[in-house]
C-alpha positions in Angstrom: 101.9 70.1 78.0 100.4 72.4 80.7 101.2 76.0 81.2 103.7 76.9 83.9 103.0 80.0 86.0 106.1 81.4 87.7 105.9 83.7 90.8 109.3 85.3 91.8 110.2 86.9 95.1 109.8 90.7 94.8 113.1 92.5 94.5 112.0 96.2 94.8 113.3 97.8 98.0 110.7 97.6 100.8 108.2 95.6 98.7 106.4 93.0 100.9 103.5 92.0 98.7 103.4 88.8 96.6 101.6 88.1 93.4 100.1 84.8 94.5 98.5 83.8 97.8 97.4 80.4 99.0 93.6 81.2 98.9 93.6 81.6 95.1 95.5 78.4 94.3 92.3 76.5 93.6 91.4 79.1 90.9 94.7 78.5 89.2 94.1 74.8 89.3 90.8 75.4 87.4 92.8 77.1 84.7 94.7 73.9 84.1 98.1 75.4 84.9 101.2 74.4 87.0 102.4 76.9 89.6 106.1 77.4 90.4 107.3 79.8 93.0 110.6 81.2 94.3 111.2 80.1 97.9 110.3 82.7 100.4 108.2 84.8 97.9 105.2 85.1 100.2 106.9 85.3 103.6 107.0 89.1 103.9 103.3 89.2 103.2 102.5 86.6 105.9 102.4 83.5 103.7 105.2 81.0 104.4 106.1 78.4 101.9 104.3 75.6 103.7 100.9 77.2 103.1 101.2 76.8 99.3 100.0 73.3 98.7 100.8 71.7 95.3 103.3 74.4 94.3 106.8 73.4 93.0 109.7 75.5 94.2 112.8 77.1 92.8 115.7 78.4 94.9 116.5 81.4 92.7 115.0 83.4 89.9 117.1 81.7 87.2 115.8 78.3 88.1 112.3 79.7 88.5 112.2 81.0 84.9 113.4 77.8 83.4 110.5 76.8 81.0 108.1 79.3 82.6 105.3 80.4 80.3 103.7 83.1 82.4 105.4 85.3 85.1 103.3 87.1 87.7 104.8 90.1 89.6 103.8 92.9 91.8 106.4 95.5 90.9 108.0 95.9 87.5 111.1 93.8 86.8 114.4 95.7 86.8 116.1 96.3 83.5 118.3 93.3 84.1 115.4 91.1 85.2 113.4 92.0 82.1 116.4 90.9 80.0 116.3 87.4 81.6 112.6 86.6 81.2 111.9 83.6 79.1 111.5 84.3 75.4 107.9 84.7 74.2 106.6 84.4 77.8 103.8 86.4 79.3 104.4 88.9 82.1 101.5 90.3 84.2 101.9 93.0 86.9 102.4 96.7 87.5 104.8 97.8 84.7 104.8 101.6 85.0 104.3 102.1 81.2 104.8 105.8 81.6 108.5 105.3 82.4 111.3 102.6 82.3 112.0 102.6 78.6 115.1 100.5 79.0 113.0 97.8 80.7 110.4 98.0 78.0 113.0 97.6 75.3 114.4 94.5 77.0 110.8 93.1 77.1 110.6 93.6 73.3 114.0 92.0 72.8 112.8 88.9 74.6 109.4 89.1 72.6 107.6 89.1 76.0 103.9 89.7 75.9 103.5 92.0 78.9 100.2 93.2 80.4 100.3 96.2 82.6 97.6 96.4 85.3 97.8 100.2 85.2 96.3 100.0 81.6 93.3 97.8 82.5 90.3 99.8 81.2 88.0 101.1 83.9 84.9 99.4 82.6 82.3 97.4 84.5 83.5 94.1 83.1 87.0 94.7 84.3 86.2 95.7 87.9 87.6 92.4 89.2 90.9 93.1 87.4 91.3 96.7 88.5 94.4 96.4 90.7 94.8 100.2 90.8 91.5 100.4 92.7 92.1 97.4 94.9 95.5 98.8 96.0 94.1 102.3 96.3 91.5 101.1 98.8 94.4 99.8 101.0 96.3 103.1 100.6 93.3 105.3 101.5 92.7 103.2 104.7 96.3 103.3 105.7 96.7 107.0 105.1 93.8 107.8 107.4 95.3 105.7 110.1 98.7 107.3 109.5 97.2 110.8 109.9 95.5 109.7 113.2 98.8 108.3 114.4 100.9 111.4 113.6 98.3 113.8 114.9 98.8 115.0 118.5 95.0 115.1 118.7 92.4 112.4 119.1 90.1 112.0 116.1 86.8 111.3 117.9 84.8 113.4 120.3 85.2 112.1 123.9 83.1 113.1 126.9 85.0 112.3 130.1 85.1 113.4 133.7 88.1 115.6 132.8 86.0 117.4 130.2 85.0 117.1 126.6 87.5 116.5 123.8 86.4 118.0 120.5 86.6 115.9 117.4 89.5 116.5 115.0 88.8 118.1 111.6 90.1 116.2 108.6 90.3 117.5 105.1 90.7 115.0 102.3 91.7 116.1 98.8 90.8 113.8 96.0 87.7 111.6 96.1 88.8 108.7 93.9 88.9 105.2 95.3 91.7 106.1 97.8 90.1 109.3 98.9 86.7 107.7 99.5 88.3 105.0 101.6 90.2 107.7 103.5 86.9 109.6 104.1 85.2 106.5 105.3 88.0 105.5 107.6 88.5 109.0 109.1 84.7 109.2 109.7 84.7 105.8 111.4 87.5 107.1 113.6 85.2 109.9 114.7 86.6 112.9 112.9 84.7 115.7 111.2 85.5 115.1 107.5 85.5 117.6 104.6 86.6 116.5 101.1 87.2 118.0 97.8 87.6 116.7 94.2 87.8 118.6 90.9 85.2 116.2 89.6 81.9 117.6 90.9 80.2 114.3 90.3 81.9 112.9 93.4 79.9 115.2 95.7 77.2 112.5 96.2 79.8 109.8 97.0 81.5 112.1 99.6 78.2 113.0 101.3 77.1 109.3 101.3 80.1 108.5 103.5 79.3 111.3 105.9 81.7 113.9 104.6 81.0 117.5 103.7 81.9 118.4 100.1 84.0 121.5 99.6 82.7 123.4 96.6 85.3 125.6 94.9 83.4 126.2 91.7 86.0 124.4 89.7 85.1 121.2 87.8 87.5 119.1 85.8 85.8 116.0 84.6 88.2 113.8 82.6 88.1 110.6 80.6 88.2 107.1 82.1 87.2 108.2 85.6 90.3 110.4 86.0 90.5 114.2 86.3 91.9 116.4 83.6 94.6 118.9 84.3 93.4 122.3 85.5 94.1 125.6 83.8 96.2 128.1 85.7 93.2 130.2 86.5 91.3 127.2 87.8 94.3 126.2 89.9 94.4 129.6 91.5 90.7 129.7 92.3 90.8 126.2 93.7 93.9 126.9 95.8 92.4 130.1 97.3 89.2 128.3 98.6 91.0 125.1 99.6 93.6 127.0 101.5 90.9 128.4 103.8 89.7 124.9 104.7 93.2 123.5 105.0 94.3 126.2 107.4 91.5 125.1 109.8 92.2 121.4 109.6 93.9 119.2 112.1 94.8 116.7 109.4 94.9 116.8 105.6 95.2 113.7 103.4 96.0 114.4 99.7 95.3 111.7 97.0 95.3 113.7 93.8 97.2 112.2 90.8 97.2 112.2 87.0 98.4 109.0 85.3 101.8 109.5 83.7 102.4 113.0 85.0 103.8 114.6 88.1 101.3 114.9 90.9 99.5 118.3 90.9 100.8 120.8 93.5 97.7 121.7 95.6 99.2 122.9 98.9 102.0 125.5 98.7 104.3 126.6 101.4 102.3 129.6 102.3 99.2 127.4 102.9 101.3 125.1 105.2 102.4 128.2 107.1 98.8 129.2 107.7 98.0 125.8 109.3 97.8 125.2 113.1 100.9 124.0 114.9 100.5 120.2 115.4 98.5 119.8 112.1 99.4 116.9 109.9 99.5 116.4 106.1 99.7 112.9 104.7 100.6 113.1 101.0 99.6 109.9 99.2 101.1 111.2 96.0 104.6 111.6 97.4 106.2 109.1 95.0 105.1 111.2 92.0 106.3 114.5 93.4 103.6 115.1 96.0 100.5 117.3 96.2 102.3 119.5 98.8 105.3 121.7 97.8 107.2 120.6 100.9 106.6 116.8 100.6 109.7 114.6 100.6 109.1 111.0 99.4 109.8 108.5 102.1 110.2 111.1 104.9 108.3 113.0 107.5 109.3 116.6 107.5 108.2 119.4 109.9 107.6 123.0 108.8 106.2 125.7 111.1 105.0 123.0 113.4 103.2 121.1 110.7 104.2 117.5 109.9 104.2 116.6 106.3 104.4 112.8 105.7 105.4 111.4 102.3 104.8 107.6 102.6 106.0 105.4 99.8 104.5 102.1 98.6 101.5 102.4 101.0 99.7 99.2 100.0 102.8 97.2 101.1 102.1 98.5 104.6 99.1 96.0 104.6 100.9 93.4 102.6 98.7 90.4 103.6 95.3 91.8 102.4 96.9 93.9 99.6 98.4 90.6 98.2 95.1 88.8 98.5 93.3 91.5 96.6 96.1 91.8 94.0 96.3 88.0 93.5 92.5 87.9 92.7 93.0 90.7 90.2 95.7 88.7 88.4 93.7 85.4 88.3 90.7 87.3 86.9 92.9 88.7 84.1 94.5 85.3 83.5 90.9 83.9 83.1 90.6 86.0 79.9 94.0 84.9 78.6 94.1 81.1 79.4 91.3 79.1 77.8 91.1 75.3 78.1 94.6 75.1 79.4 96.1 77.1 76.6 97.2 80.7 76.1 94.7 82.5 73.9 95.2 86.3 73.3 91.9 87.6 72.0 92.7 91.0 70.6 89.0 91.7 70.1 88.6 91.7 73.9 89.0 95.3 75.1 90.5 94.3 78.4 93.2 92.2 76.8 93.9 94.6 74.0 94.0 97.8 76.2 96.2 96.3 79.0 98.8 94.9 76.6 102.1 96.9 76.8 104.4 94.8 74.6 103.8 91.8 72.3 105.8 90.0 69.6 108.8 92.4 69.9 106.7 95.6 69.6 105.3 98.1 72.0 101.5 97.9 71.6 100.5 100.7 74.0 100.3 103.7 71.7 101.3 106.5 74.2 104.3 104.5 75.4 105.3 103.7 71.8 105.1 107.3 70.7 107.0 108.5 73.7 109.8 106.0 73.1 110.0 106.8 69.4 110.2 110.5 70.3 113.1 109.9 72.7 115.3 108.2 70.1 
């Protein structure tokens, strides 16, 4: 009996992405699985039902999950949805393991083996599964375009009969995947780009994209490619130097985040008030509290003539390509789990073991388990 893959229509507010796109269906066929989807699942991403050849259809989520072995999602299921997943099924997707304890408990009650893409180790072998990076690329690109759109200035230098327009100055804070894509995009738009990251090792990457690295003398190399949290003295030194560059910028894009914690506050109100009227801040970390003290998630606010944008679910703004990249991440992970048409969970495989959130009624991810036990 072949494995049935189920793909529901996303239910999170504003989510346009889908976990499966037509172009990867052949790869699912090679895995020896049957694919079942909820009607309309891909429409918001630009993939109507008639593009999915060979897929069987369900009118609602209840019918979809009937006899499903594996469920693929973009956003985590709601608490209620988690309680309706097929018993002993597999769930793959973004699962926000740092929160949502009621959802995780429901996954355990249903003995669901869940694999969180946030937990995929950042090792060379797992690059094709790294959905955080694939979606961050989208976010960095979109935030650069958003900054250009919101700015009253043109990004490139223009020489016209009416005179010369000087290029805009853009400061990008954070040189991870999203920040580097924002640097590259702002540079392609013609802006003068400066960038900063607490990890000094990113200097070469910033400069290779045509940006100028801002050296504050603070380094915070962390594990797994992430930055560690700064001390109070380091934060103060960083803020003082960054504030000088931010005050001269026409646009600032902030991308700094720490997994499982509120976004670090990098731009305070006083720094915003030093900025030029018409300047723009696009805060990519708005959903986790924001890098700017004045950021409001999902809103554009204006303070002293400065616009602070707090966009939410940025990858969904480019749902077509974001879905294509995400679907490839999922099929690459499934390739480690499904062997010869059967589910095989190899706990000696670092990618499988590290990305597993729940299995057999227990929370396998140690930090999540310890947090949940401490909250009892």
